[in-house]
N, C-alpha and C positions, 0 to 999 in steps of 0.2 A: 278615416284619415289616410286611407291608402293612396289618395290622389294628391296629397299635399306636396310631394316632391315635384310632380308634374306641373302643379300650379306655380310653384316657385320657378320652374324652368321657363314657363311662358312669360313670367315677369321679366326674367333676365334676358330673354331672347332679343329684346330691343337694343342690347348693347352692340349688336352687329358683328361680334367677333366669331370667327369660326372655331367651334369647340375642338379640343384635342380628342384623339381616339379614346375609347373607354374599354380597355381590355378587361376580361374576366379570367382569373381573379384580378382584383385591383392591385397594382404594384405597391409595394411597401418598403419601408426602411425599418429594420428591426434592431433591438438592443436589449439590454437587461438580462434577466435570468431566463434562459430558453425553456427551462422546465418548471418555472415558477407557477404558483397557484393563484397569482393575481395577474390581471391584464390591464395595461393602460394604452388606450387607443387615442392617437392624436389626429385631429382633423384640421387641415389648413384653411386659411382664408382665401379669398378670391384671387389675390395676386401673389400668394405664397407658393413656394415649392416644397415638396415633401421632405427634402433633405435639410430644410432650415430648422426643423425641430432639434435635430442633433447639433447642427452648427451653432445655433443660438443658445445652447446649454440646457434645453428642456429635458433631454434624456438624462443628463447628469443630475439635475434637480430631482427628477422622478426616481432615479435609481437610489439617491440618497434617502428619499422619503419612504420609498417602497422597495427595499432591497430584494424582495422575493418576487418582484413583478417582471413580467414580459412586457417589453415596450414595442409598440408598433405604430409607426406613422403611415397613414394611408394617403396615397396620391389621389385624393378625392377632389379633383379639380372641377371646374365649371361644367365640363362636358358630361360628367356623371349626373349632375343636377338636370341638365338639359335633356339627357336621355332617360330621365325618370328612374334611375337605378342606384342612386347614392346609398339609401338605407339598405337596399337589398344586397349590394356588394359588401358593405361592412358586416351585415349579419351573416351572409353565407360564406364569405371569404375569410373573415377574421374572428368574429365573436363566437359563432356556433362551433367551429372547429376547436377553438380554445376551450370552450365549455366541455366538449366531449373528451378533451385530453387532460382534464383535471383542474381547469381554472374555476375558482369559486367566486371571485370578486372581479367585476368589470368596471373600470373607470374610463370615461370618455372626456378628453380635453378638446374643446372646440374654440378656435380663434376666429373671430369675425364671422365670415360665412360658415366656417366650420362649427361655430356655436349654433347657428340655425340648423345645420346638419344634425347636430346632437339632439336638438329638440324634436326635429322631424322624426329622427330614429326612435326616440322614446315613444312617440305617438303611434308609429307603425309597428314597432316591435317592443311592446311594453314590458316584457319580461327580460330583456337583454341587459339593461344597464343598471348597475347598483349606485353609481355616483357620477355626476356630471359637473365638470369644471368649465365655466363659461368665461372667456376672456374677450371683452368688448364685443359681445355677440350681436350680429344683425338679427333683429327680432321683428322686422316688418317695415312697411312703408311709413314715411313720416306723417302722411295724411291720416292714416289709420291710428297711429300712436297718439296724435293730437286729438283725434275724435274720442279715444278712450279716456285720455286725460281730462278732457272737457266734461265728460260724463261723470267724472269722479271715480274712475277706476273700472276694471273689467266687470266687477260684480254689478255695478249700476248701469253699465253700458248695454244698450238695447240693439247694438249693431249686429247684423247678420250678413253673411257673404252675399254680395250682389251679383256674382256671376261665377262661373267655373274658374275664372282667372284670378279671383279675389283671394289669393293665398294668405295675405296678412290676417284678414278676419277669420279665415279658417284655422290658422295657427292659434290665435288667441282664444277662439271658442273651443278648440280642441284641448288646449292646456287648462282652460277653466273647467271643462268637464272632467278631465282625467285627474288633474292635480288638486283642484279645489273641491269639486262636488263629490268625486269618488274617493278622494284621499289617496290616490295611487300615484305617488311621486317618489322618484329616487332621491337620494341625497343630492342637493344642488348647491353650488357656490358660484357666485358671480364676482368678477373683478374688472374694474374699468378705470382708465385714467381720467382725471377731472377735466382735461383739455381734449379728450377724445371726441371726434365728430359724432359718435354714437352715444355720448354720455346721456343726452336727454331721453332717448328711447330706453336705455339701460336703467335709468332711474325709474321710469314708469313700470318697466318689467319687474324690477326689484320690489317696488311698492305693492304690486298686485300679487306676486307669486312667492316672494321670499321673506325670510325673517332678517332682522337687522344684523345678526351675527353670521349670516350667510353671504353678506355683501362686503366687498373690500374696495375702497376708493383711495387712490394715491395720485399725486401729480404725474402727468404723463399724457402722451398723445396716442394715436392709433398706429403704433409701431412696435418693433421687436424689443427695444430697450425697456419700454414701459411694460410690455407683456411678460418679459422675463422676470422683472422684479415683482410684478403682481402675482405671477404663478408661484414664485418662491414664497410670497406672503400667504397665499391661499393654502399651501400644503404643509406649512411648518407646524 
């Protein structure tokens, strides 16, 4: 699964936007307990900025739930996905150093595209993450999600990647192998608004990979007010 990020990058390249620079280490906004033994990493969505996690109250919610945690929001914007370095930067710049300095538990909170980033990271660095919190995650192209649903779920689905660009099928096959067949899955929770544009794909993902008590639905759209209340509900 080392090439999953690059495949995602190829898919996104059609948007025509010039990517921002991708410095290493990745820029971050930090908070919480600097010497804590827990780490919470926040990954933003495609149109989000790294400072929004603090501005929108996510740091406050996390600090109340995990008072001994270090909080780090990574500026993992689209450019890192296009340069094929998103998982590497989070691993080398944030998680690995934190582990070496005493962190025992790593949680990753991914919003929209950041949810995909969290899933890709778990496939590329399977020992990094203990818990994943997905908020309206982007989990693949609609065509592929519909194909899986029509087959009756990922276990009955016979689809295989059709090309090196077929990141959606590679993602679902990778998760099926690691999470379902091998039983190597971190603790995962998913939350989504019922009016969210990704609600359909999130329902299919939840049906295939998660238990009922790992999924939270509430009224809301694909925006910060909905995500904030969903996140509060996920971690209470």
